[in-house]
C-alpha positions as CSV (number, residue, x, y, z in Angstrom):
1,M,171.9,40.1,72.0
2,S,171.6,37.8,75.1
3,L,168.8,35.2,75.5
4,Y,167.5,37.3,78.4
5,K,167.0,40.4,76.1
6,Y,165.2,38.2,73.5
7,F,163.0,36.8,76.1
8,L,162.1,40.2,77.5
9,I,161.3,41.6,74.0
10,F,159.1,38.6,73.0
11,S,157.4,38.8,76.4
12,L,156.6,42.5,75.9
13,L,155.4,41.8,72.4
14,G,153.2,39.0,73.6
15,L,151.8,41.2,76.3
16,L,150.9,43.9,73.8
17,V,149.3,41.4,71.5
18,T,147.3,39.9,74.4
19,Q,146.2,43.4,75.4
20,A,145.2,44.2,71.8
21,Q,143.3,41.0,71.6
22,A,141.5,41.8,74.9
23,Q,139.8,44.9,73.5
24,H,136.2,44.3,72.4
25,Q,133.2,46.1,70.9
26,I,129.7,46.4,72.4
27,S,127.0,47.6,70.1
28,G,123.2,47.8,69.8
29,S,120.2,49.6,68.4
30,I,117.9,51.7,70.5
31,V,114.2,52.1,69.5
32,D,111.0,53.5,70.9
33,G,109.1,50.6,72.5
34,E,105.7,51.8,71.1
35,S,106.5,53.1,67.7
36,G,109.6,51.3,66.9
37,E,111.2,54.5,65.7
38,P,115.0,54.9,66.4
39,V,115.9,56.9,69.5
40,S,118.7,59.2,68.4
41,F,121.2,60.9,70.7
42,A,120.5,58.6,73.7
43,N,123.3,58.5,76.3
44,V,125.0,55.1,76.8
45,A,127.3,54.6,79.8
46,L,129.4,51.5,80.6
47,Y,130.3,50.8,84.2
48,P,132.7,48.2,85.5
49,E,130.8,45.8,87.8
50,D,130.6,47.0,91.4
51,E,131.9,50.5,90.5
52,E,130.1,53.8,90.1
53,S,132.6,55.4,87.7
54,V,132.0,55.4,84.0
55,L,134.6,53.5,81.9
56,Q,133.3,54.6,78.6
57,G,130.3,56.5,77.1
58,A,128.7,56.8,73.7
59,I,125.7,58.6,72.0
60,S,123.4,56.8,69.6
61,N,123.3,58.0,66.0
62,V,120.4,59.2,64.0
63,K,119.4,55.5,63.4
64,G,119.6,54.7,67.1
65,K,122.8,52.7,66.7
66,F,125.6,52.9,69.3
67,F,129.1,51.5,69.5
68,L,131.5,51.2,72.5
69,Q,134.9,50.5,71.1
70,N,138.0,48.9,72.6
71,V,136.4,47.6,75.8
72,P,138.9,45.7,78.0
73,A,137.9,42.2,79.0
74,G,135.8,42.1,82.1
75,K,132.3,42.3,83.6
76,Y,130.2,45.4,83.1
77,N,126.9,47.1,83.7
78,L,125.3,49.2,80.9
79,E,122.9,52.0,81.3
80,I,120.9,54.0,78.6
81,K,119.2,57.3,79.3
82,F,117.3,59.8,77.2
83,V,114.8,62.6,78.1
84,G,111.2,61.3,78.1
85,Y,112.2,57.6,78.5
86,Q,112.7,55.3,81.5
87,A,116.4,54.4,82.1
88,Y,117.3,51.1,80.6
89,E,119.9,48.9,82.4
90,I,121.7,45.7,81.5
91,S,123.7,44.0,84.2
92,G,126.4,41.3,84.1
93,L,127.8,41.9,80.6
94,E,131.0,39.8,80.2
95,A,133.3,41.2,77.5
96,T,135.3,38.2,76.4
97,Q,134.3,38.7,72.8
98,P,132.4,41.3,70.7
99,I,128.9,41.8,72.0
100,E,125.9,42.7,69.8
101,L,122.9,43.5,72.0
102,G,120.5,43.7,69.1
103,T,117.4,45.9,69.4
104,I,116.8,47.6,72.7
105,E,113.2,48.9,73.3
106,M,112.9,51.9,75.6
107,S,109.7,52.7,77.4
108,R,108.3,56.3,77.7
109,S,108.4,57.7,81.2
110,V,105.3,59.9,80.8
111,Q,101.9,58.3,80.2
112,E,99.2,60.6,78.7
113,L,95.9,60.4,80.7
114,D,92.6,61.5,79.2
115,E,90.9,62.5,82.4
116,V,93.5,64.0,84.7
117,V,96.1,66.7,83.8
118,V,98.5,67.8,86.5
119,K,100.6,70.9,86.0
120,G,103.4,71.8,88.3
121,K,105.1,75.2,88.7
122,A,108.9,75.3,89.1
123,V,110.2,77.5,91.8
124,S,111.8,80.6,90.4
125,K,115.4,80.8,91.6
126,P,117.1,83.8,90.0
127,V,119.7,83.5,92.8
128,E,120.5,80.1,94.5
129,T,122.9,79.8,97.4
130,T,125.5,77.1,97.5
131,L,128.1,76.1,100.0
132,E,130.7,78.2,98.1
133,G,128.6,81.2,97.4
134,M,125.8,81.9,94.9
135,V,124.6,80.9,91.4
136,V,122.8,83.7,89.5
137,R,120.5,82.8,86.6
138,P,119.8,86.0,84.6
139,E,116.9,84.6,82.6
140,Q,114.9,83.9,85.7
141,N,114.9,87.6,86.6
142,L,112.8,89.4,84.0
143,S,114.1,92.8,84.8
144,N,117.5,91.7,83.3
145,L,115.8,91.6,79.8
146,G,117.7,93.9,77.4
147,G,120.3,94.7,80.0
148,S,124.0,94.0,80.4
149,A,126.2,91.9,82.8
150,L,126.3,94.9,85.1
151,D,122.5,95.0,85.3
152,V,122.5,91.3,86.3
153,L,125.0,92.0,89.1
154,R,123.0,95.0,90.4
155,N,120.2,92.5,91.1
156,T,122.5,90.1,92.9
157,P,122.7,89.8,96.7
158,S,125.6,91.4,98.5
159,I,126.9,93.0,95.3
160,I,126.9,96.8,94.7
161,V,127.7,98.3,91.3
162,G,129.1,101.8,91.4
163,Q,128.4,104.7,89.0
164,D,131.6,104.0,87.0
165,G,130.9,100.2,86.9
166,G,133.0,99.3,89.8
167,I,131.9,96.2,91.7
168,T,132.0,95.6,95.5
169,I,131.0,92.4,97.3
170,R,130.0,92.8,101.0
171,G,131.7,96.2,101.1
172,S,135.0,94.9,99.5
173,N,136.2,96.1,96.1
174,S,137.9,94.4,93.1
175,P,136.6,90.8,92.8
176,N,138.4,88.5,90.4
177,I,136.1,88.5,87.3
178,L,136.4,85.5,85.0
179,I,134.7,84.6,81.6
180,N,134.0,80.9,81.3
181,G,136.4,80.3,84.1
182,R,139.2,82.2,82.4
183,N,141.0,85.5,82.9
184,S,139.9,87.5,79.9
185,A,140.3,91.1,78.6
186,I,136.5,91.0,77.9
187,A,135.9,91.1,81.7
188,S,137.2,94.7,81.8
189,D,134.0,96.1,80.2
190,L,130.9,94.2,81.6
191,A,128.6,97.1,80.5
192,Q,129.0,95.9,76.9
193,L,128.4,92.2,77.7
194,P,124.7,91.5,77.1
195,A,122.7,89.7,79.7
196,S,121.1,87.5,77.0
197,A,124.5,86.0,76.3
198,I,125.0,84.8,79.9
199,K,123.9,81.3,81.1
200,N,124.7,81.9,84.7
201,I,127.1,83.6,87.1
202,N,128.9,81.7,89.8
203,I,130.0,83.8,92.8
204,I,132.5,82.3,95.3
205,T,132.8,84.6,98.3
206,N,135.8,83.0,99.9
207,P,137.5,80.8,97.3
208,N,140.2,78.2,98.2
209,A,143.7,77.8,96.9
210,K,142.6,76.3,93.6
211,Y,141.5,79.8,92.4
212,D,143.7,82.8,91.7
213,A,144.6,84.7,94.9
214,E,143.6,87.8,93.0
215,G,140.5,89.7,94.2
216,T,139.4,91.2,97.4
217,G,135.8,90.2,97.3
218,G,136.2,86.7,95.9
219,V,135.5,85.3,92.4
220,I,132.8,86.2,89.9
221,N,132.7,83.6,87.1
222,I,130.4,84.5,84.1
223,Q,129.4,81.5,82.1
224,L,128.3,82.3,78.5
225,K,125.7,80.2,76.7
226,K,127.0,77.5,74.5
227,G,124.2,74.8,74.2
228,S,124.8,71.1,75.0
229,Q,121.5,69.3,74.2
230,P,121.5,66.4,71.7
231,G,120.2,67.3,68.3
232,T,119.8,70.8,66.9
233,H,118.5,73.6,69.2
234,G,118.3,77.3,69.0
235,K,116.7,80.5,70.3
236,M,116.1,84.0,68.9
237,E,115.2,87.0,71.1
238,L,114.4,90.6,70.4
239,T,114.1,93.4,73.0
240,L,112.9,96.9,72.2
241,G,113.1,99.7,74.7
242,N,112.4,103.4,75.1
243,R,114.9,105.8,73.5
244,Y,115.2,103.2,70.7
245,R,117.1,100.8,72.8
246,V,117.6,97.4,71.1
247,N,119.0,94.1,72.2
248,A,118.8,91.2,69.7
249,S,120.3,87.8,70.0
250,A,120.3,84.4,68.2
251,R,122.1,81.2,69.1
252,I,122.2,77.6,67.9
253,N,123.9,74.4,68.8
254,R,124.2,71.0,67.1
255,Q,125.2,68.0,69.1
256,G,126.0,64.7,67.4
257,E,127.7,61.5,68.3
258,K,131.2,63.0,68.8
259,T,130.8,66.7,68.4
260,N,128.9,69.7,69.8
261,A,129.1,72.8,67.8
262,F,127.5,76.1,69.0
263,G,127.4,79.8,68.2
264,G,125.6,82.9,69.3
265,Y,125.3,86.5,68.2
266,N,124.1,89.5,70.3
267,Y,123.5,93.1,69.1
268,R,123.0,95.8,71.8
269,R,122.1,99.5,71.2
270,S,122.0,101.5,74.4
271,P,121.5,105.3,74.1
272,G,120.8,107.3,77.3
273,I,121.0,110.7,79.0
274,A,122.2,111.7,82.4
275,R,122.7,114.7,84.6
276,S,125.3,115.4,87.3
277,S,126.1,118.2,89.7
278,V,129.0,119.1,92.0
279,I,129.0,121.6,94.9
280,R,132.4,122.2,96.4
281,E,133.3,124.5,99.2
282,T,136.9,125.2,100.2
283,F,137.9,126.5,103.6
284,G,140.8,128.6,104.8
285,N,141.8,132.2,104.3
286,D,140.2,132.5,100.9
287,P,137.1,130.3,100.8
288,Q,135.5,129.6,97.5
289,T,132.4,127.8,96.2
290,L,132.3,125.9,93.0
291,R,128.9,124.9,91.4
292,Q,128.8,122.6,88.4
293,E,126.0,121.2,86.3
294,R,126.6,118.7,83.6
295,D,124.3,117.3,80.9
296,I,125.4,114.0,79.4
297,D,124.1,112.3,76.2
298,R,125.5,108.8,75.5
299,F,125.2,106.3,72.7
300,E,126.6,102.8,72.9
301,E,126.4,100.0,70.4
302,S,128.0,96.6,70.6
303,H,128.2,93.3,68.7
304,T,129.1,90.1,70.6
305,I,129.7,86.7,69.0
306,N,130.5,83.5,70.9
307,Y,131.3,80.2,69.2
308,G,132.9,76.9,69.9
309,L,133.2,73.2,69.3
310,D,133.4,70.2,71.7
311,Y,134.9,66.9,70.4
312,Y,134.2,63.8,72.5
313,F,136.8,61.0,72.8
314,P,135.9,57.8,74.7
315,N,137.3,59.1,77.9
316,S,138.1,62.7,77.2
317,T,136.8,66.0,75.7
318,L,138.6,68.6,73.6
319,S,136.9,72.0,73.5
320,Y,137.5,75.2,71.7
321,E,135.7,78.4,72.7
322,G,135.9,81.9,71.3
323,V,134.3,85.3,72.0
324,L,134.4,88.3,69.7
325,E,133.2,91.8,70.8
326,I,133.0,95.0,68.8
327,E,131.6,98.2,70.3
328,G,131.3,101.9,69.6
329,E,130.5,104.8,71.8
330,N,129.6,108.5,71.2
331,D,129.3,110.8,74.2
332,S,128.5,114.4,74.6
333,E,128.9,116.4,77.8
334,V,128.1,120.0,78.4
335,T,129.4,121.3,81.8
336,T,128.5,124.7,83.2
337,S,130.9,125.9,86.0
338,R,130.6,128.9,88.3
339,L,133.2,129.8,90.9
340,T,132.6,132.4,93.6
341,N,134.4,133.7,96.7
342,A,133.1,134.3,100.2
343,R,131.9,137.8,99.2
344,G,129.8,136.4,96.3
345,E,132.1,137.7,93.7
346,Q,132.2,135.7,90.5
347,L,135.7,134.3,89.8
348,L,134.9,132.0,86.9
349,Y,131.8,131.3,84.8
350,N,132.1,129.2,81.7
351,V,130.7,126.3,79.8
352,R,132.7,123.3,78.5
353,D,131.5,121.3,75.6
354,N,133.2,117.9,75.4
355,T,132.6,115.2,72.9
356,E,134.1,111.7,73.1
357,T,134.1,108.9,70.6
358,G,135.4,105.4,71.2
359,E,135.9,102.2,69.3
360,D,136.7,98.9,71.0
361,F,137.6,95.5,69.7
362,A,138.1,92.4,71.8
363,I,138.7,88.7,71.0
364,D,139.1,85.8,73.3
365,N,140.1,82.2,72.3
366,A,140.6,79.1,74.5
367,L,141.5,75.5,74.0
368,T,140.7,73.0,76.8
369,Y,141.4,69.3,77.2
370,Q,139.6,67.3,79.9
371,R,140.3,63.7,80.8
372,Q,138.1,61.5,82.9
373,Y,139.6,58.3,84.4
374,Q,138.0,55.0,85.5
375,R,138.3,56.0,89.1
376,K,135.3,58.1,90.2
377,G,136.3,61.8,90.7
378,Q,139.7,61.5,89.0
379,D,140.1,64.3,86.5
380,L,142.7,66.1,84.5
381,R,142.1,69.5,82.9
382,I,144.6,71.5,80.7
383,S,143.7,74.8,79.1
384,V,145.4,77.6,77.2
385,S,143.8,80.9,76.3
386,H,144.6,84.3,74.9
387,S,142.5,87.5,74.8
388,Y,143.2,90.8,73.2
389,R,141.5,94.2,73.5
390,N,142.1,97.3,71.5
391,G,140.4,100.5,72.5
392,Y,140.7,103.9,70.6
393,E,139.1,107.0,72.2
394,T,139.1,110.6,71.1
395,Q,138.1,113.7,73.0
396,D,137.4,117.2,71.7
397,A,136.6,120.0,74.2
398,T,135.9,123.7,73.9
399,T,135.6,126.0,76.9
400,T,133.8,129.3,76.5
401,S,133.7,132.1,79.1
402,L,130.2,133.3,80.0
403,D,131.2,136.4,82.0
404,D,133.8,137.9,79.7
405,S,133.1,137.9,76.0
406,E,136.6,139.2,75.3
407,I,138.2,135.9,76.4
408,L,138.6,133.6,73.4
409,P,137.3,130.1,73.7
410,S,140.0,127.5,74.5
411,R,140.2,124.2,72.8
412,Q,141.7,120.9,73.7
413,R,141.7,117.5,72.2
414,A,143.1,114.1,73.1
415,T,143.5,110.6,71.8
416,D,144.0,107.5,73.8
417,D,145.1,104.4,71.9
418,G,145.2,101.4,74.3
419,R,146.0,97.7,73.7
420,S,146.0,94.9,76.2
421,H,146.8,91.2,76.1
422,V,146.0,88.4,78.6
423,S,147.6,84.9,78.1
424,V,146.8,82.0,80.4
425,G,148.1,78.5,80.7
426,Q,146.5,76.2,83.4
427,L,146.7,72.6,84.6
428,D,144.4,71.1,87.2
429,Y,144.5,67.5,88.4
430,T,142.2,65.8,91.0
431,R,143.1,62.3,92.4
432,P,140.8,60.6,95.0
433,F,142.6,57.8,96.9
434,D,139.3,56.3,98.2
435,N,135.8,57.6,99.0
436,N,137.2,59.7,101.9
437,N,140.4,61.2,100.7
438,K,141.2,63.5,97.7
439,L,144.2,65.5,96.5
440,E,144.0,68.5,94.1
441,V,147.1,70.0,92.5
442,G,147.7,72.4,89.7
443,A,149.8,75.2,88.1
444,K,148.9,78.4,86.3
445,T,150.7,81.2,84.4
446,I,149.1,84.5,83.7
447,L,150.8,87.1,81.4
448,R,149.2,90.5,81.1
449,S,150.4,93.5,79.1
450,S,149.0,96.8,78.1
451,D,150.2,99.8,76.1
452,S,148.3,103.1,76.5
453,D,149.4,106.0,74.2
454,F,147.7,109.3,75.4
455,I,148.2,112.5,73.4
456,F,146.8,115.8,74.7
457,E,146.9,118.9,72.6
458,N,145.9,122.6,72.9
459,V,145.1,125.2,70.3
460,D,147.7,128.0,70.2
461,P,145.6,131.3,70.1
462,A,148.3,133.1,68.1
463,T,148.8,130.5,65.4
464,E,145.5,128.5,65.6
465,E,147.5,125.4,65.4
466,W,147.4,122.3,67.6
467,V,150.3,122.0,70.1
468,N,151.1,118.8,72.0
469,D,151.1,119.4,75.8
470,L,154.1,117.4,76.9
471,E,153.2,117.9,80.6
472,V,150.0,115.8,80.1
473,S,150.7,113.6,77.1
474,N,152.2,110.2,77.9
475,R,152.7,106.6,76.9
476,F,152.2,104.1,79.6
477,L,153.5,100.5,79.4
478,Y,152.4,97.9,81.8
479,G,153.5,94.3,82.1
480,E,152.5,91.7,84.7
481,Q,153.6,88.0,85.1
482,V,152.1,85.7,87.7
483,Y,153.3,82.1,88.2
484,A,151.4,79.9,90.5
485,A,151.1,76.4,91.9
486,Y,148.7,75.0,94.4
487,G,147.8,71.9,96.4
488,I,144.7,71.0,98.4
489,Y,144.1,67.9,100.5
490,G,140.5,66.9,101.4
491,Q,139.2,64.3,103.7
492,T,135.7,63.1,104.8
493,L,135.3,62.0,108.4
494,G,131.7,60.9,109.1
495,N,129.5,64.0,108.7
496,W,132.6,66.3,108.3
497,E,134.2,67.3,105.0
498,L,137.6,68.9,105.7
499,S,140.1,70.4,103.3
500,A,143.3,72.6,103.6
501,G,145.6,73.9,100.9
502,S,148.0,76.5,99.9
503,R,148.8,78.5,96.8
504,L,152.3,79.9,95.9
505,E,152.4,82.9,93.6
506,Y,155.3,84.8,92.2
507,T,154.4,88.2,90.8
508,R,156.4,90.5,88.5
509,I,155.0,93.9,87.5
510,D,156.9,96.5,85.3
511,T,155.5,99.9,84.4
512,E,157.1,102.6,82.3
513,L,155.9,106.2,81.7
514,E,157.7,106.5,78.3
515,T,157.3,110.3,78.1
516,T,159.3,110.9,81.2
517,G,161.3,107.7,81.4
518,E,159.9,107.0,84.8
519,E,159.9,103.3,85.6
520,N,158.5,101.2,88.5
521,D,158.8,97.5,89.1
522,Q,157.4,95.3,91.8
523,R,158.5,91.8,92.7
524,Y,156.9,89.6,95.4
525,L,156.6,85.9,96.3
526,D,153.5,85.1,98.4
527,I,151.9,82.1,100.0
528,F,148.1,82.0,100.2
529,P,146.7,79.3,102.5
530,S,143.1,78.3,102.6
531,A,140.9,76.0,104.7
532,K,137.4,74.7,104.7
533,A,135.2,72.6,107.0
534,L,131.7,71.4,106.3
535,Y,129.5,69.7,108.8
536,K,126.3,68.0,107.6
537,L,124.0,67.6,110.6
538,N,121.3,66.1,108.5
539,D,119.5,66.5,105.2
540,Q,118.1,69.9,106.4
541,H,121.1,71.6,108.1
542,T,124.7,72.1,106.9
543,F,127.3,74.3,108.5
544,K,130.5,75.6,107.0
545,F,133.7,77.4,107.9
546,T,136.2,78.9,105.4
547,Y,139.4,80.8,105.6
548,S,141.6,82.3,102.9
549,R,144.4,84.8,102.4
550,R,144.2,86.8,99.1
551,I,145.8,89.7,97.2
552,D,144.5,92.6,95.0
553,R,147.2,93.8,92.7
554,P,146.9,97.3,91.3
555,S,145.5,97.2,87.7
556,S,147.0,99.1,84.8
557,W,144.3,101.8,84.8
558,R,144.9,102.5,88.5
559,L,148.6,102.8,87.9
560,N,148.4,104.9,84.8
561,P,148.8,108.6,85.7
562,F,147.2,110.1,82.6
563,P,144.4,112.7,83.4
564,D,140.8,112.6,82.3
565,I,140.2,116.0,80.6
566,A,136.4,115.7,80.5
567,D,136.4,118.3,83.3
568,T,139.5,120.4,83.9
569,L,138.3,121.4,87.4
570,N,137.7,117.7,88.5
571,V,140.6,115.6,87.3
572,R,141.1,111.8,87.9
573,L,144.6,110.4,87.9
574,G,146.2,107.0,88.4
575,N,149.0,106.3,90.8
576,P,152.2,104.5,89.5
577,A,153.4,103.9,93.1
578,L,150.3,102.0,94.2
579,Q,151.0,98.7,96.1
580,P,148.9,95.6,96.4
581,E,146.3,94.9,99.0
582,Y,146.6,91.8,101.2
583,I,143.4,90.3,102.6
584,Q,142.6,87.8,105.4
585,S,139.0,86.5,105.0
586,L,136.9,84.3,107.4
587,E,133.4,83.0,106.9
588,L,131.0,81.0,109.0
589,G,127.8,79.8,107.4
590,H,124.6,77.7,107.8
591,K,122.2,76.4,105.1
592,M,118.8,75.1,106.0
593,T,116.9,73.2,103.3
594,L,113.1,72.7,103.8
595,P,110.6,71.3,101.3
596,R,109.6,74.8,100.1
597,T,112.3,77.0,101.5
598,D,116.1,77.4,101.5
599,L,117.7,79.8,104.0
600,T,121.4,80.6,104.0
601,S,123.1,82.7,106.7
602,N,126.7,83.8,106.6
603,L,128.9,85.6,109.2
604,F,131.9,87.2,107.4
605,Y,135.1,89.0,108.4
606,R,137.6,90.6,106.1
607,R,140.8,92.5,107.0
608,T,142.7,94.3,104.3
609,N,146.2,95.7,104.7
610,G,147.2,98.4,102.3
611,L,143.5,99.2,101.5
612,V,143.2,101.2,98.2
613,D,140.7,104.1,98.2
614,W,140.2,107.1,95.9
615,L,141.2,110.3,97.7
616,V,140.4,113.9,96.6
617,N,142.7,116.8,96.9
618,V,141.9,120.5,96.1
619,D,144.8,122.8,95.1
620,E,145.1,126.6,95.5
621,N,143.6,127.0,92.0
622,G,140.4,125.2,92.9
623,V,141.2,122.1,90.8
624,S,140.1,118.8,92.4
625,T,142.4,115.8,91.8
626,R,141.2,112.3,92.6
627,R,143.6,109.4,92.6
628,P,144.0,106.0,94.4
629,E,146.2,105.7,97.5
630,N,147.2,102.9,99.9
631,L,145.7,103.4,103.3
632,A,146.9,101.6,106.4
633,S,144.0,99.1,106.6
634,G,140.3,98.4,106.2
635,T,138.1,96.0,108.1
636,V,134.6,94.7,107.1
637,Y,132.5,92.3,109.1
638,G,128.8,91.5,109.0
639,L,125.9,89.1,108.5
640,E,124.2,88.0,105.3
641,L,120.8,86.3,105.0
642,I,119.5,84.8,101.7
643,T,116.2,82.9,101.2
644,T,114.4,81.2,98.4
645,S,110.8,80.2,99.3
646,Q,107.8,78.9,97.4
647,I,104.9,80.3,99.4
648,N,102.3,78.4,97.4
649,D,101.8,77.1,93.9
650,W,101.5,80.6,92.4
651,W,103.9,82.7,94.5
652,D,107.6,82.4,95.3
653,I,110.1,84.8,96.6
654,N,113.9,85.4,96.7
655,G,115.2,87.8,99.2
656,S,118.5,88.8,100.8
657,I,119.7,91.3,103.4
658,S,123.3,92.1,104.4
659,F,124.5,94.1,107.4
660,F,128.2,95.0,107.7
661,R,130.4,97.4,109.5
662,A,133.3,99.1,107.7
663,L,136.3,100.5,109.5
664,I,138.8,102.5,107.4
665,D,142.2,103.5,108.8
666,G,144.2,106.0,106.6
667,T,146.3,107.6,109.4
668,N,149.4,106.6,107.4
669,L,148.5,109.5,105.1
670,D,146.4,111.8,107.2
671,S,144.6,111.7,110.5
672,D,141.4,112.8,108.7
673,F,141.4,109.7,106.5
674,T,139.5,107.4,108.9
675,N,135.9,106.3,109.1
676,D,133.7,103.9,110.9
677,A,130.2,103.2,109.9
678,F,127.5,100.5,109.6
679,A,125.8,99.8,106.2
680,W,123.3,97.4,104.9
681,N,121.6,96.5,101.7
682,A,118.5,94.4,100.8
683,K,117.3,92.8,97.5
684,F,114.0,91.2,97.0
685,T,112.4,89.3,94.0
686,S,108.8,88.1,94.1
687,S,107.3,86.1,91.3
688,F,103.6,85.4,90.8
689,A,101.8,83.0,88.5
690,L,98.7,84.8,87.3
691,P,95.8,83.5,85.3
692,A,96.1,83.2,81.5
693,D,99.6,81.8,81.8
694,I,101.0,85.2,82.8
695,N,103.9,85.5,85.2
696,M,104.5,88.7,87.1
697,Q,107.8,89.6,88.9
698,L,108.5,92.5,91.3
699,V,112.1,93.4,92.2
700,G,113.2,95.8,94.9
701,N,116.7,97.0,95.9
702,Y,118.0,99.2,98.7
703,E,121.6,100.1,99.4
704,A,122.2,102.1,102.5
705,P,124.9,104.9,102.7
706,E,128.4,103.4,102.8
707,A,131.6,104.7,104.3
708,E,134.6,105.9,102.3
709,A,137.9,107.3,103.6
710,Q,136.8,110.9,103.2
711,G,133.0,110.6,103.6
712,F,130.0,108.6,102.5
713,D,128.2,107.3,99.5
714,D,124.5,108.1,99.5
715,A,121.7,105.5,99.7
716,R,120.4,104.0,96.4
717,Y,117.1,102.3,95.8
718,Y,114.8,101.3,93.0
719,A,112.0,98.9,92.1
720,D,111.3,97.0,88.8
721,L,108.1,95.4,87.5
722,S,107.9,92.7,84.8
723,F,105.3,90.5,83.1
724,Q,105.8,87.5,80.9
725,R,103.3,85.5,78.8
726,K,104.1,82.1,77.4
727,F,102.1,81.2,74.3
728,N,103.5,77.6,74.0
729,D,106.7,75.8,74.7
730,K,108.5,77.8,72.0
731,S,107.5,81.4,72.2
732,Q,106.9,84.0,74.8
733,V,106.7,87.8,75.2
734,S,107.7,89.9,78.2
735,L,107.3,93.5,79.4
736,S,109.8,95.0,81.9
737,I,109.7,98.4,83.6
738,R,112.9,99.2,85.4
739,D,113.1,101.8,88.2
740,I,109.3,102.4,88.2
741,F,109.6,105.5,90.5
742,N,112.7,106.9,88.8
743,T,114.7,107.0,92.1
744,Y,118.0,105.4,91.2
745,Q,121.0,107.8,91.4
746,F,124.5,108.0,92.7
747,G,125.6,110.5,95.3
748,S,128.6,111.0,97.6
749,E,130.0,113.5,100.0
750,A,133.7,114.1,100.8
751,L,134.6,116.2,103.9
752,T,138.1,117.2,105.1
753,D,139.6,120.2,107.0
754,E,140.3,121.9,103.6
755,F,137.0,121.3,101.7
756,R,133.6,119.8,101.5
757,Q,132.3,118.3,98.2
758,Y,129.0,116.8,97.3
759,F,128.4,115.0,94.0
760,V,125.3,113.5,92.5
761,Y,124.7,111.6,89.2
762,K,121.3,110.7,87.8
763,R,120.8,108.8,84.6
764,D,117.5,108.0,82.8
765,S,117.0,104.9,84.9
766,R,113.3,104.5,84.2
767,Q,113.4,102.2,81.2
768,V,110.7,100.1,79.5
769,Y,111.5,97.0,77.5
770,V,109.4,94.6,75.4
771,T,111.0,91.2,74.6
772,Y,109.9,88.4,72.3
773,S,111.7,85.1,72.2
774,Y,111.3,82.0,70.1
775,T,112.9,78.6,70.8
776,F,113.3,75.8,68.3
């Protein structure tokens, strides 16, 4: 070996030894300045001198002791913070050797006065606007007590929840719904996710290239509660409602020096009744009228468990999160149908008794590693997750003729065994170059698959045996792969914050109808650009402009062609040939911040090519078939206003109103499939601080009629009233009355040259809940 190689090796070894020797420890003990008791779980941060970024952090143990290990040689500032104490700072620490700071006495930040007591009232903000969209806090809206995630979204500005749980934002369908920032199978059934398990919901109306391009209306990110306070904390809550509705929850977290462990359990029991009716008139040579009345009795029960562990390294965090959901459902529907011709002659008169049972199991697991660097704003995040859902549903239906006793009752039954998997791997990296420039890059892979095995059988009148109906039974396999990469560059120029980026996504979708051997595959490579410009005029006024291109891929249930047999005269089908929607979205906004009022206004425009809408067709036998189709285009534009205001010390309000125009062009299918209409919706929450520590809250909601390709959805409106009484800092009781006037219902009208159909659905929406919660 040459002398040069020996020299290089010994130089490297010497450098390593020097670096190892240059690592030092900083330690100390934190106590209360008055009592001398240890201050446990205080946050200790070490900053390089003349820098704002944290080099290393620690938490004091139960004895108030803290240790900062492996500190490189240099000059530092140290800061200690804890709730109820004034921040403690030490400047000019020079780490040339181990440093023992000794006992550090912290002063309390609150002085108790004998003569004067001042109480302040925090402004209630169940919905708060941001420059990206909105933050929804379910616990600050009392009418959410005992409800589900769908109930929370019903009280959210610009969002409309349909009768089947479908969600639209500003008139656009299919937002991308995430659970804790992740794609999850749990998001497919928000009716079973209790509101009490939700910390907040972040809504991004026009997301940039960092987010999945999926979703017409933007991104809805549901953050579940996990707990992150030092020490041990917990809360128990019990809600009882009419019809023996129950929602019970308990959660706990324990945060120590290096770990934060948390867990929560929610039980939800939600029985209910409903009634629907259909009137359909067909035109032509042999006009007919169908009248249907349906009585529905439903019982739903679910158990939700979320759990996790955070482990803190000096400059990074490793987190595990899991969610487990088990639910059961029992439904009974009795439908009376009467079909007559133009002469009033009765063609059909029967009653159909249909029972459905369902069992659902879902589990979601995720592992996340996050690294913070010395440079402020530099961040690396890597996550992997997998979620699984298994749903098993049975139906048993008997149809009995009411006008001819000689016709034997017909019986059908069906089973639907469905499984779905969602696996995600994601990497995000942010690198600021200085205070004015920043680069964000990342990559993501999403793998989805589902297997739906549907078996439909009829009773053979001759043999009384069940016979598989091969024209209806099917097994549908769905697979989707999405591979994505993105880059965003941002720059600050004076009062301007500018960013532009692009996302590249390759999509592969494969479906197979195993019964018939029919296969369908889709492959597409797309670029999704985005841009954002913010201008801060002053502390009161901020303006923004955003642009993005997005996609809405057809989901498996919209592609699956299996029929719903709950009503043989009104059948719903999927469409295996459905193609994705492509969306161009623009938004111009302004936020005004005053001492007691925040006012946000947004002008928005959204153009969708290949718009998907559900179309109804009535055949010569009087059977109505409803399935999704790609229309030529759809355009939505409008204005949204959101305000949060504290009128005085005992009254604050949250209000929103959204106006938009929807233009639907379905001339690629039929010249009748066009519509053009204005719509609007308004939501209002008013909170009052009454005597005896009682809070009262009034919620109002109005959704104007909205255009569809073949007609309109009816207006919907309701009002909620709630009261809450706090006994101390730990316990409180609440009373909530939803839909006081019992006005909430769904209705729609479809009109073509061949038929007119009107549908209305009314559930027992007037519900009363009493909630008690205890915090420790």
